[in-house]
C-alpha positions in Angstrom: 3.3 -39.3 33.4 3.8 -40.9 30.0 1.1 -41.5 27.4 0.1 -45.1 26.9 -0.3 -45.3 23.2 1.5 -47.7 20.9 4.9 -46.5 19.8 4.4 -47.2 16.1 7.1 -45.8 13.9 6.2 -43.4 11.2 7.8 -45.2 8.2 7.0 -45.4 4.5 6.5 -49.1 4.5 3.2 -48.5 6.3 2.0 -46.5 3.3 3.2 -49.2 0.9 1.3 -51.9 2.8 -1.8 -49.8 2.9 -1.8 -49.3 -0.9 -1.2 -53.0 -1.4 -4.0 -54.1 0.9 -6.7 -51.5 0.4 -6.1 -50.4 -3.2 -4.6 -53.4 -5.0 -6.5 -52.9 -8.2 -6.2 -49.1 -8.5 -4.3 -48.1 -11.7 -0.9 -46.6 -12.0 -0.2 -45.5 -15.6 3.1 -44.4 -17.1 4.1 -43.2 -20.6 7.3 -44.7 -21.9 9.9 -42.9 -23.9 8.5 -44.5 -27.1 5.1 -43.0 -26.1 3.6 -46.4 -25.4 1.5 -46.7 -22.2 2.5 -48.9 -19.3 -0.4 -49.9 -17.0 -0.1 -51.6 -13.7 -1.8 -51.5 -10.2 -0.7 -50.6 -6.7 -0.9 -54.3 -5.8 1.6 -55.2 -8.6 3.7 -52.1 -8.0 4.2 -52.9 -4.3 5.0 -56.5 -5.0 7.7 -55.5 -7.4 9.0 -52.8 -4.9 9.5 -55.6 -2.4 11.4 -57.7 -4.9 13.4 -54.7 -5.9 14.4 -54.0 -2.3 15.5 -57.6 -1.9 17.4 -57.5 -5.2 19.3 -54.4 -4.0 20.2 -56.1 -0.8 21.5 -59.1 -2.7 24.0 -56.8 -4.5 25.6 -56.2 -1.1 24.0 -52.9 -0.3 23.6 -52.1 3.4 21.2 -50.0 5.5 21.7 -46.4 4.8 23.5 -46.9 1.5 22.5 -44.3 -1.1 20.8 -45.5 -4.3 20.6 -42.8 -6.9 17.9 -42.5 -9.6 18.4 -40.8 -12.9 15.0 -41.2 -14.6 11.9 -39.6 -15.9 8.5 -40.0 -14.3 7.8 -43.7 -14.9 6.2 -46.6 -13.1 9.6 -48.1 -12.4 10.8 -44.8 -10.9 7.7 -44.8 -8.7 8.5 -48.4 -7.7 12.0 -47.2 -6.6 10.4 -44.5 -4.5 9.1 -47.2 -2.3 11.6 -50.0 -2.7 14.7 -48.0 -1.8 13.6 -46.3 1.4 11.4 -49.2 2.6 14.3 -51.6 2.0 16.4 -49.5 4.4 18.4 -47.6 1.8 18.3 -43.9 0.9 16.7 -42.8 -2.4 18.7 -40.0 -3.9 17.0 -38.5 -6.9 19.5 -36.9 -9.4 18.2 -34.0 -11.5 18.8 -35.1 -15.1 18.7 -31.5 -16.3 22.0 -30.6 -14.5 25.4 -30.5 -16.1 27.4 -33.7 -15.9 30.0 -31.9 -13.8 27.3 -30.9 -11.3 26.0 -34.5 -11.2 29.4 -35.9 -10.6 29.9 -33.6 -7.7 26.5 -34.3 -6.2 26.7 -38.1 -6.5 30.2 -38.0 -4.9 29.1 -35.7 -2.1 26.1 -38.0 -1.4 28.2 -41.2 -1.6 25.9 -43.0 -4.0 26.8 -46.7 -4.3 24.2 -47.6 -6.9 22.1 -45.9 -9.6 18.8 -46.7 -11.3 18.9 -45.1 -14.7 16.6 -44.9 -17.8 18.1 -46.4 -20.9 17.6 -43.1 -22.7 19.7 -41.4 -20.1 22.7 -43.7 -20.3 24.7 -41.3 -22.5 24.3 -38.7 -19.7 25.4 -41.2 -17.0 28.5 -42.1 -19.0 29.6 -38.5 -18.9 30.1 -38.5 -15.1 29.9 -42.0 -13.7 33.7 -42.5 -13.6 34.0 -39.5 -11.3 31.7 -41.0 -8.7 31.7 -43.9 -6.2 28.8 -45.6 -8.0 29.4 -49.4 -8.1 26.1 -50.7 -9.5 24.3 -49.5 -12.6 20.7 -50.7 -12.9 19.0 -49.8 -16.2 15.3 -49.4 -16.8 15.6 -50.9 -20.2 12.4 -50.1 -21.9 13.9 -50.3 -25.4 15.3 -53.8 -24.8 18.7 -52.7 -26.2 22.2 -53.9 -25.2 23.4 -52.7 -21.8 26.8 -51.2 -21.1 29.4 -53.6 -19.7 28.7 -54.4 -16.0 25.3 -52.9 -16.0 22.2 -54.8 -14.9 18.7 -54.8 -16.2 16.1 -53.4 -13.7 13.9 -56.5 -14.4 16.8 -58.8 -13.6 17.4 -57.2 -10.2 13.7 -57.6 -9.4 13.9 -61.3 -10.5 16.9 -61.7 -8.2 14.8 -60.3 -5.3 11.9 -62.6 -6.0 14.0 -65.8 -5.4 13.2 -65.7 -1.7 10.5 -64.5 0.6 11.1 -60.9 1.7 9.4 -58.4 3.9 10.5 -54.8 4.4 12.7 -54.5 7.5 11.6 -52.7 10.6 13.0 -49.3 10.5 13.3 -46.3 12.9 11.3 -43.3 11.8 14.4 -41.2 12.3 16.2 -43.2 9.6 17.1 -41.4 6.3 14.6 -42.2 3.5 15.6 -39.9 0.7 17.9 -37.1 -0.5 17.5 -34.1 -2.8 20.1 -31.4 -3.6 19.3 -27.8 -3.9 19.8 -26.0 -7.3 23.1 -24.5 -6.3 22.5 -21.2 -8.2 24.4 -19.3 -5.5 27.1 -21.8 -4.7 27.6 -25.6 -4.5 24.3 -27.6 -4.3 23.4 -28.6 -0.8 22.1 -32.0 0.2 18.8 -32.3 2.1 18.2 -35.6 3.8 14.6 -36.5 4.5 13.7 -39.0 7.3 10.9 -41.5 7.2 9.1 -39.5 9.8 9.4 -36.2 7.8 8.1 -38.0 4.7 5.1 -39.4 6.4 4.2 -36.2 8.2 4.6 -34.2 5.0 2.2 -36.7 3.4 -0.4 -36.2 6.1 -0.1 -32.4 5.8 -0.4 -32.5 2.0 -3.5 -34.7 2.1 -5.5 -32.5 4.4 -8.7 -31.1 2.9 -7.4 -27.6 3.6 -4.3 -28.4 1.6 -4.6 -30.3 -1.6 -7.8 -32.0 -0.6 -7.2 -35.2 -2.6 -9.4 -38.2 -2.1 -9.9 -41.7 -3.3 -11.4 -41.7 -6.8 -9.2 -38.8 -8.0 -6.7 -39.3 -10.7 -3.5 -37.3 -10.4 -1.1 -36.4 -13.2 2.3 -35.6 -11.6 4.1 -33.4 -14.2 6.4 -32.3 -11.4 9.5 -34.5 -11.9 10.1 -37.3 -9.6 13.7 -36.1 -9.6 12.9 -32.6 -8.3 11.9 -31.5 -4.7 10.8 -34.9 -3.5 8.2 -35.0 -6.3 6.1 -32.7 -4.1 5.3 -35.9 -2.1 2.9 -37.1 -4.8 4.0 -40.8 -5.0 3.3 -41.2 -1.3 0.2 -39.1 -1.0 -1.5 -40.8 -4.0 -0.6 -44.3 -2.7 -1.8 -43.5 0.8 -5.2 -42.3 -0.4 -5.6 -44.7 -3.3 -5.6 -42.2 -6.1 -5.0 -43.3 -9.7 -1.6 -42.0 -10.8 -0.5 -40.9 -14.2 3.2 -40.5 -14.9 4.1 -38.7 -18.2 7.6 -39.9 -18.8 9.8 -37.5 -20.8 6.9 -36.1 -22.9 6.1 -32.8 -21.3 4.9 -30.8 -24.3 1.4 -29.4 -24.0 -0.2 -31.8 -26.6 1.2 -34.9 -24.9 0.0 -33.7 -21.4 -3.4 -32.7 -22.6 -3.8 -36.1 -24.3 -3.2 -37.8 -21.0 -5.5 -35.4 -19.1 -8.2 -36.2 -21.6 -7.6 -39.9 -22.1 -7.0 -40.9 -18.4 -9.8 -38.6 -17.1 -7.3 -36.8 -14.9 -8.8 -34.7 -12.0 -5.7 -33.2 -10.5 -2.6 -31.9 -12.2 0.6 -30.9 -10.5 3.3 -28.8 -12.3 5.4 -25.6 -12.3 4.1 -22.4 -13.8 6.1 -22.6 -17.0 4.6 -26.0 -17.9 1.1 -24.9 -16.9 1.5 -21.8 -19.1 2.4 -24.1 -21.9 -0.8 -26.2 -21.3 -2.9 -23.0 -21.2 -1.3 -21.9 -24.5 -2.1 -25.3 -26.0 -5.7 -25.0 -25.0 -6.0 -21.5 -26.4 -4.5 -22.6 -29.7 -6.8 -25.6 -30.1 -10.2 -24.6 -28.7 -12.6 -27.5 -28.4 -10.0 -30.2 -29.1 -9.7 -31.6 -25.5 -12.2 -32.9 -23.1 -11.5 -31.3 -19.8 -14.7 -32.4 -18.1 -12.9 -34.5 -15.4 -10.1 -31.9 -14.7 -11.0 -30.0 -11.5 -7.7 -28.7 -10.0 -4.2 -27.7 -10.9 -1.7 -27.4 -8.0 1.0 -25.2 -9.2 4.3 -24.2 -7.5 8.0 -23.8 -7.9 7.7 -20.1 -8.6 5.1 -17.4 -8.2 1.9 -18.1 -10.2 0.7 -15.2 -12.4 -2.8 -14.0 -11.5 -3.7 -14.0 -15.2 -3.1 -17.7 -15.4 -5.3 -18.4 -12.4 -8.1 -16.3 -13.9 -7.7 -17.9 -17.4 -7.9 -21.5 -16.1 -10.9 -20.7 -13.9 -13.0 -18.6 -16.3 -12.2 -20.3 -19.6 -11.6 -23.9 -18.6 -13.3 -24.3 -15.2 -10.1 -25.5 -13.5 -9.2 -24.2 -10.1 -5.5 -23.3 -9.7 -4.3 -23.9 -6.2 -0.9 -22.4 -5.6 1.5 -24.1 -3.2 4.8 -22.7 -1.8 7.8 -24.6 -0.6 11.3 -25.6 -1.4 13.6 -28.6 -1.3 14.4 -27.8 2.3 10.7 -28.0 3.3 10.0 -31.4 1.6 8.6 -29.2 -0.2 5.0 -28.2 0.8 4.9 -25.4 3.4 1.9 -23.3 2.5 -1.2 -23.5 0.3 -3.3 -20.8 -1.2 -7.0 -21.6 -0.7 -9.7 -19.0 -0.1 -10.3 -18.8 3.7 -13.7 -19.4 5.2 -15.7 -16.2 5.1 -13.7 -14.6 2.3 -15.6 -11.7 0.8 -14.6 -10.3 -2.6 -15.0 -6.5 -2.9 -13.8 -6.3 -6.5 -14.0 -8.5 -9.6 -10.4 -9.8 -9.4 -10.1 -10.1 -5.6 -10.5 -13.9 -5.6 -7.8 -14.4 -8.2 -5.5 -11.9 -6.4 -5.9 -13.8 -3.2 -5.1 -17.1 -4.9 -2.0 -15.5 -6.4 -0.6 -15.3 -2.9 1.5 -18.2 -1.6 -1.2 -18.9 1.0 -1.3 -19.8 4.6 1.1 -22.4 6.2 -0.2 -25.9 6.4 -0.6 -27.3 9.9 2.6 -27.8 11.9 4.4 -25.3 9.7 5.2 -22.0 11.4 6.2 -18.8 9.7 7.7 -15.4 10.5 9.7 -12.8 8.6 12.3 -10.2 9.5 14.3 -7.5 7.9 17.5 -5.8 9.0 15.9 -2.5 9.8 12.9 -3.5 12.0 13.5 -7.1 13.0 10.4 -9.3 12.9 7.8 -7.6 10.6 4.2 -6.9 11.3 1.6 -9.1 9.6 0.0 -6.2 7.8 0.5 -7.2 4.1 2.8 -4.2 3.6 6.0 -4.7 5.6 8.6 -6.9 3.8 11.2 -9.2 5.2 12.9 -12.6 4.7 10.6 -15.5 5.4 11.7 -17.9 8.1 10.0 -21.3 8.7 10.1 -24.2 11.1 8.3 -27.5 11.2 8.7 -31.3 11.4 9.5 -31.6 7.7 11.9 -28.6 7.4 15.6 -29.3 7.1 17.6 -28.9 10.3 21.1 -28.9 8.7 22.6 -29.6 5.3 24.4 -32.9 4.4 28.2 -32.7 4.3 28.2 -29.0 3.5 31.0 -26.7 4.4 28.7 -23.7 4.2 25.0 -23.2 4.9 25.0 -22.6 8.6 24.0 -19.0 8.0 20.6 -20.3 6.7 19.6 -21.2 10.2 18.8 -18.8 13.0 20.2 -19.2 16.5 16.7 -20.3 17.7 16.3 -22.9 15.1 14.3 -21.4 12.2 15.2 -21.9 8.5 15.9 -18.7 6.5 14.2 -19.3 3.1 15.8 -16.4 1.1 12.3 -15.3 0.0 11.3 -11.7 0.7 7.6 -11.6 1.7 4.8 -9.7 3.2 2.5 -11.6 5.6 -1.1 -10.5 5.7 -3.2 -10.3 8.8 -4.9 -13.7 8.1 -1.4 -15.4 7.9 -1.2 -15.6 4.1 2.2 -15.2 2.6 2.9 -13.0 -0.4 6.3 -13.4 -2.0 7.8 -10.2 -3.2 11.1 -11.5 -4.3 14.1 -13.8 -3.7 16.6 -12.0 -1.4 19.2 -12.3 -4.2 16.7 -11.0 -6.8 15.1 -8.1 -5.0 15.8 -4.8 -6.7 17.0 -1.9 -4.5 16.7 1.4 -6.2 17.5 4.7 -4.3 17.2 2.9 -1.0 13.7 1.4 -1.8 12.7 -2.2 -2.7 11.1 -3.1 -5.9 9.4 -6.6 -6.3 10.5 -8.2 -9.5 7.9 -10.9 -8.9 5.0 -8.4 -8.8 6.2 -6.7 -12.0 6.7 -10.1 -13.8 3.3 -11.3 -13.0 1.7 -8.1 -14.2 3.7 -8.0 -17.4 2.7 -11.6 -18.2 -0.9 -10.5 -18.0 -0.3 -8.5 -21.2 -2.0 -10.4 -24.1 1.2 -10.3 -26.2 3.5 -11.6 -23.6 4.4 -15.3 -23.1 7.0 -14.9 -20.4 8.7 -12.1 -18.6 11.5 -11.7 -16.1 12.4 -8.5 -14.3 16.0 -7.9 -13.1 17.9 -5.2 -11.4 20.9 -3.8 -13.3 23.5 -1.1 -12.4 22.5 2.5 -13.0 24.7 5.6 -12.4 22.2 7.7 -10.4 20.1 5.2 -8.5 22.7 2.4 -8.2 20.2 -0.2 -9.5 17.1 0.0 -11.7 14.6 -2.6 -13.0 14.5 -3.7 -16.6 12.1 -6.2 -18.2 13.2 -9.2 -20.3 10.2 -10.4 -22.4 9.4 -13.3 -24.6 6.4 -12.5 -26.9 3.7 -15.0 -27.9 4.1 -16.4 -31.4 2.8 -13.8 -33.9 2.5 -11.0 -31.3 4.6 -7.9 -30.7 4.7 -5.3 -28.0 6.8 -2.2 -27.3 8.6 -1.0 -24.1 6.2 1.9 -24.0 3.2 -0.4 -24.2 4.6 -2.5 -21.3 4.9 0.6 -19.2 1.4 1.7 -20.0 0.1 -1.7 -19.0 1.9 -1.4 -15.6 1.2 2.3 -14.9 -2.3 1.9 -13.3 -0.9 -0.6 -10.8 2.6 0.5 -9.7 4.4 3.6 -8.6 6.4 5.5 -11.2 9.7 4.6 -9.7 8.8 0.9 -10.0 8.5 1.2 -13.8 11.2 -0.7 -15.8 13.7 1.6 -17.4 14.0 -0.6 -20.5 12.6 -3.8 -22.0 14.7 -6.4 -23.8 13.0 -8.8 -26.1 14.6 -12.3 -26.4 13.5 -15.7 -27.8 13.6 -17.6 -24.6 14.3 -16.9 -20.9 17.0 -19.3 -19.5 15.7 -21.6 -16.9 17.0 -24.0 -14.3 16.3 -27.7 -14.2 13.3 -26.9 -12.1 11.9 -24.5 -14.6 12.8 -21.3 -12.7 14.1 -18.2 -14.4 17.9 -18.0 -14.2 18.0 -14.3 -13.4 21.7 -14.4 -12.6 22.3 -15.3 -16.3 20.1 -12.4 -17.4 21.8 -9.9 -15.0 25.2 -10.8 -16.4 23.9 -10.6 -20.0 22.3 -7.1 -19.5 24.7 -5.7 -16.8 25.7 -2.7 -19.0 22.2 -2.0 -20.3 21.7 1.3 -18.4 25.4 2.3 -18.0 25.7 4.1 -21.4 
């Protein structure tokens, strides 16, 4: 017996129409490269998105063709987030922080036919465009300058599309909507293709009260780049619920972000730990300068959130830090760290320690973990293994990849590469990446746990812990530390700071002090670079 409900497809155009019909006057605000403010509304944004889709079609693009973006967080980029997939094309966000050679490979592997690019990023595009199949260059020309030969102005493409009536076509929910590529730190980047169905279901999961808990009347500042990890789903979640959106453009320094938080009365901020750490430092350096009375929550992800950051935001600025975990392959939200009902703190820092976990899986996301010695691990908060996940917005296979099959188990789970413990209540605690876990004398040491503890030292701005070769134990941890301006700390002081919390054999054998820790385009520490740099540190 079949159910008798309507077979309505889960497609993004439904969210676009909802925003247009229910929230036509809700503001969408963007900061341009010249720092001026661009204000529009959902009604105007969706009208322009429809015209942009029609304009792309008039260029000869067909269903399923890939339209790349190379742009900062702007109103026009958000318009493309709707226009491209709702028009039947595939929105492929290119990470502008990658090397031109990587961008050339990715755009070619994806088969991009068109690209929407910020005028300030044209020099980057010119370094790789000739090595790609890109036919059409569409420029978000905020400066009004001359365009390269053959390029089109974003506004002209919209004008082309406005010449005739146009409605978004009827699409299958299984149709591709967007693409992102993984960072490629351990091989070639791998393409992840999101369907309309996966995008819509991810949006539902993100909007639940037990997840981000956003609601109409909130104002969200998406510091997370629109070119990274599906923008954490924020363009769609905000539009579906009618939130005011603030898009910071290329200005991601603490002062610029705090100016927006204050001026736009932001209630929710989304960003990676490195950016949030910068905001925290900006607040500490300028006490009383910023009005944070509207700011309620920061959702932070991309790497483990240090407990000291959670505590500092809560105690000193009355902002709740809600940690999310996920990856490009999970669209990205997979788990969220909120205090469970009935949580009872037995110590002064218990609440912050719980929030520093990666949380429990959001509904319809299933988890388990296994290691080579015991198989599936117990949910006891102690046993460690590689996290595996499955769900309706988890990748099932990579796009045009010659490798990657080993990331999927025979029974259909995705192997994340994260080494975790799972507590009895189902909350995940990441101990390390499988490629970063330190194995010394047959025992595992969590670099993440040591890093978070070291960054709790008052003199430390950032810290990475890596394993390097060592004659007796094969591998031992060392710390790589960036001090706060005007502060100093010694290796011995770092060890004393750690001693009350970790076993003796966990202690770093050395500490290297550097000016800056190398980071990926997503703001994650490039530990492979550090391991290469300090490979001989303990061999003499």
